[in-house]
N, C-alpha and C positions, 0 to 999 in steps of 0.2 A: 470197786478193787481198790483200797488204800495199801500205801508201804507208810509202815508207820516209824522205821529204825532202822538202822545200817543192816543190821543184821539178815532183818525181813527184804532188804533192795537184796542182798548178797544173794541173797535165797533163791529170790523170783528173777535177778537179771542169769543165773544159771539155766533156768527153766527155759525162761526163755529165748538162751543161747543151742541147746536142745530142742526146742519145736522148732527153730529158723532151720537147723540142720536139717531136719524130716523133711520140710516141707510142704506142709500137712494143706490140704485142700481148704478155704475159710469157709465152707460150709460144713464141716466137721468140727464134730467136741473140741480138737485139739486146733483147729484152725480157729475157733471162739476165742480159745485160750488164750493161741496166740494173741491177736487183739486186745483183750483187755490185757496181759502183762505186759503188750508194747506199750500203750496209754498208761500204766500206775507205773512202769521204771521213766516215762517221759517227764511224767507229772512229776515225781520224785528228785528226776538231776535237777531240771529246772529251776527246784524251791531249796536245792542244798547245794548243788555242786555248779561251776562256773569255769568255765575250760576257757585259758589264753588261745590266741594262736600259734602256731608251734615258733620257733624262735628261728631265724635266717641260717642259722647252721642246720638246727633241725631240718627244716625242708630243706638245705641242700643234699644233708645225707637221708633224707629219706628220697629225694629223684635219684641217687646215685644207686639205691639200693635197689629200685624200682626201675632203674633201665640198663643196671650190671653194669655201672659204669666206675674208673678208677679216678684218683688224684691224677693224673694225667690225662683224664678225660676233660679236666676244667681246667687246664693252661689255658687254649684257648680263649673264655670265657673272663679268669682271672688276672694270668699275667702268664709268673713265673711257677716252677714245681714250688721253689720255697715260698711264695705270695697264697698259693691253693693252701700248704699246710701250715702255714700262720693263721689263714680266716677259718681253717676248719678247727683250728685246735683254742679259735678264739683270741690270738693277738693278734689280729689284724681286723680294723673295722671293714664292709666293703664297702667299696667308693663308687659313686655313680654310675661312670661305664662299667664298673662290674655287674650293678644291680638291672642298669639294659639291658647287660649280655646273660644274663642267667636270668632274668624272667623271657627274653624274644626267643633263646635258643630251649632253655629246660621247661621251659613255663610256669616258672615260679611265679608267683601274684607279687603283684608291685609291692602291696599294703604289708604284706611279710617280709619282704628285704628292708625294706626301708627302716622295720623297727631297731629303734637304739636299743642293743645288747642289756645298757646300763639298765635300762626302766622296764628288763623281762619281769615278769609275778608270775608266781606259782599259783597251784590250784586252789579256791576259793571257798570256804566251806564257814554256814551261816553259822557256824558254833564254834569256830574258830576266833568271828569274830568281839575285838579287845573293845565293848563299851565306851568302859574308862574311856578311850580318845578321842569321841567326840564333842564338840562345845557347846555341852549342854551350858554352862553358865551364860557364853555367848548368845547361844539362842535365846536361851531364855530374856537378857536384857536386851532384845531386839524385839522382843515381842516373836518371834520366829514358835515360842513350844509357851506352852503352859508354865509356871518354875513346879519341880520337882519336889516331891515334899518328901519323898522316899527316895531313898539315891542308892539303892541295891541294883544288883545285875540285869535281875528279868524289869525292874519297875524302867531301867535304863532302852533296855532292847526296845521295850513297850514305847519309849517317848519317842524314840528314833526311829523304829518302825512307821510309828504312825505321821511324824512328819514327812515321810517320802509316800503316803498315799496318794496325794493329788497326782504323782506321778510314774502311777502302777504300780505301789510298791520298792521295798529295799531291793529286794530280789532282781527287781527291772532294773535297776543304776546299779548295782551290781555286774551288771553285763557289761551295760555302757562302758562303765570303769574299765574293766577288766579287756575290754574286747576293741574297744574302739577310738578311744583316747591316745592320742601320744602328746608326753611330756616331757616340758622343754624348761626343766629347773635342774638344780642342783643334788637333786636325791634329797633332800631336808626341810622336804615343805612335808606337813604333817597333811597322809592322806585322807581319813576321816575328815579332818576339818576343809579339805579341798574338794571332797565328793558333796558336801554339807552347801557348800558357795556356787557349784556348779548346778545344784538341782535347785537353790531358790534365784535361781537365775532363769531355769528354765520355769519355776513357777510364774514368777512374774512376767514372763516371754506369752505366758498363754492367758494373759491380760489382752495385752496386742494384739490390736488391730490392724493386718498390713493389706497390701496389693500382693497378688499371685507372684511367686518367683520365677523369673526367666532366665536359668544362667547364664544362655546366649545375650545377655543383652549384657554381662557385667564383661565389658573389654577393656583393653589400654584405655583408650579417649574415655573409658567413664571411669577409671581410679583418678586420671589425672579428673578431669573434673572432678572430681570427690576431692581431691586434693587443694585444689583452687578456694575451694570453701575456706581455707585453714587464714586467707586475711580477713572474715569479715568477724567483730565481733563476737556475733550471733554462730558464728561458724559450728560447733557444735552441734548445737539445732537444727542448722539448715541443714547438716547431715544426718541426724538423725532421719527428717524428714523427706533426704533424698535417696533415703534406705529404704524408707516405708515405703515408699510410693513402687521399689522395687522386688519389693517384697522380703524384707532381712530385718530382721529385729534388733536394735540397738539399744541395750541394759547396761546401765551404768548401777551397781551395787558396790557397796565398799566390802574391800578385801576384809577376812576375817581374819583375827590374830593367826602365829605359825603358819599363814603360807605367804608366798611369792608368787605376786602375779599379776600380769598387766593384763592379761587378754585372752576371751578364748574363743572359741567359735562348735561348734554343731548343728545338727538339722533336728527341727523338733518331727514329732509324726506327721506334720500334714508336708514335711518336706522342705519348709523355709527356714533359711538358715539364721539362729539366733548369734550374736556374737557379745558377750559380755564383757566389760573395762571398769577396771577394778578402782583406778585411779588413785592409785596408791604413789605414784611420783606426779605431784598436782603442779605440772606445767606443761605448757604451751605444746613442745614441741615430741614431749612425750605420748600426751593424749591422740596427736596425729599421726604419730609412728607409730603405736600401738593400732588405732582403726586401721590405716593403709597397711598393716602387716597381717594383720586378719581379714581386712577386705582381700589380700591377694592370695590367701586358703581360699577363700572361698570360690576366687578366679582359677584357681587352678586345682586346688586339693581335696577339698572338702565333696566329703560324699557320707552315705550312712556307715561304712566302715572304715572311716577318715577322718577323726576329729581331733581337737588342738583344743592345748591347753599352753601358754608361753608367758614366763618369764623372762624378757627380755635382754634382762641385766646378763643372761647367760647366750655365750659363744652358740651362734650355730654351725659350727665349722661340720660335726659331726651327721647332721643330718641335710639331707639335700634339701628338699622341702621344704625344711625353715631358714636355710641360705635360699633357698630362689624365693620366698617368700618376701626374706630383707632385700634383697636386689628390684627385685618388685617395687617395694614399696618405697625405695630410696629413688628409683629412674620417675616414679611415679612425680615425684615431688621435684628433682634436678635430673635430669637426664646426663647420660656421663658425659656427653661430646660437649657442653655446654659448663658444665662443673669443672673440668679440667684446662677449658679457656676463659674462666672467671675470675675478674681480679676478687673475690671472693676467698678462693682458693691458694690462691697466690700470697695476696696480703692477709687478709684475714682481720681488718681492722672490722668497724663498726658502719664506714661508710658504706664498705663495699657491699658489709652486707645487704645494709638495707637497699642500694641498688640492686643487687642479686633478687632477690624478692622482689619488689615491684618488675622487675624484667618478667620473672615466674608468673606474678601474681598469684604469691605465699607469704605465708607469718615469715618475718624474720627469726622468728623464733627459731624454726627446723632448717633453717642455714647455720645457724651457731650452736644449735645442737648438735649436726654434721661436725662443725671444725672441731668441737669439744670430742667427739668422740674419736675421731680420724686421728687427733693429736693427743689420746690420752690425757688433757687436761680439763677437768673439770672447774678450774676458778672462772673461767672465762667467761664472759658475756652474761653474765649473772642477769642483768637488766633487761634484757633481752626476749629473756625464758616464758616469761609470764607469770611465776609464780605464786600458787594460790588463785589465780584468775577462773581457771576450772570448775574447781566446785563451786568457786562464788557464782558462777553464771549460772550452774549447774545444781543448785540448792535445793530445787523444786524437783528436778530429777532426777539427783541420785539418792540411793534405797540402803537404805541400813539394815 
């Protein structure tokens, strides 16, 4: 039994609901009809509709209705009556204490509560896709697809859906994109182009053999040992080797036009973490901060329902997980207790940076980059940052 269009889908769905209400014996004609309709409807929905998690506000309102709660009942979890009103109206973002309280006391899943309302998306249907938004010319230039002779809409659709086939098809990628990825950017990135970049990272990762992944091995000490590899000229390659031994795939893929992305992390079908890095800022400090940021997600946040795309030029204050990943990455390189007492923090001179780098066994570029960030002065210490050195080192490893 197949469903060919929306009109037939609605008709079968209505019949399915009527049969469910009757609760027929599965051995009867009605019971068999119910089973067939359920399979047909499920198949049609999986190929045509992709549903998001509810927004944090929708989840809170649902739980209020379910438990017959009024706004005053939320005051212990959110704060004051005015704060409750502002949260429910979308005027105030949830803070980390609010998220924890709502999760612990109302049982609302954390992955729902931590969503950034700016990145909420609506239901997506295949027929609504604008195939013109996909970067066909760039994909062809890089050899990812054959050059399109005919640029009509149907041909573009066939080319794009063919590109996604190695990953289970375009529909499967839509499900991943709409339901599991937390996007840290300024909302000006072309989403279809970003989907293509992520898909290509996943395809490249399928070609990489690594050991078994054991999340228990990823600890604070592990991250600090990873950070120390930055002191070596071959550090990025050593890091890739270190991660591979622990079941983590590190992929370098040049970013696509109209995307602002430094790194991403997600799980493959075998449960192995994949970290994709674009190297769009070709500097030593950016490479290592991006790598440790994504590894912090692997350490604390990464699950099949909690995966990440990061433009690290964007502030993380609105997302508690991004904020935590930034903090862990900083601590992995320079513990705050050491940083605040260091000459590099007080004097901000090249000799003081080099001395602290030797003390911590990390590259001076990381300390210089931190000073530039904290002082908001990006004219300093250009000679310490290793501009261009990363892509030169990884020229045989960087995919285009």
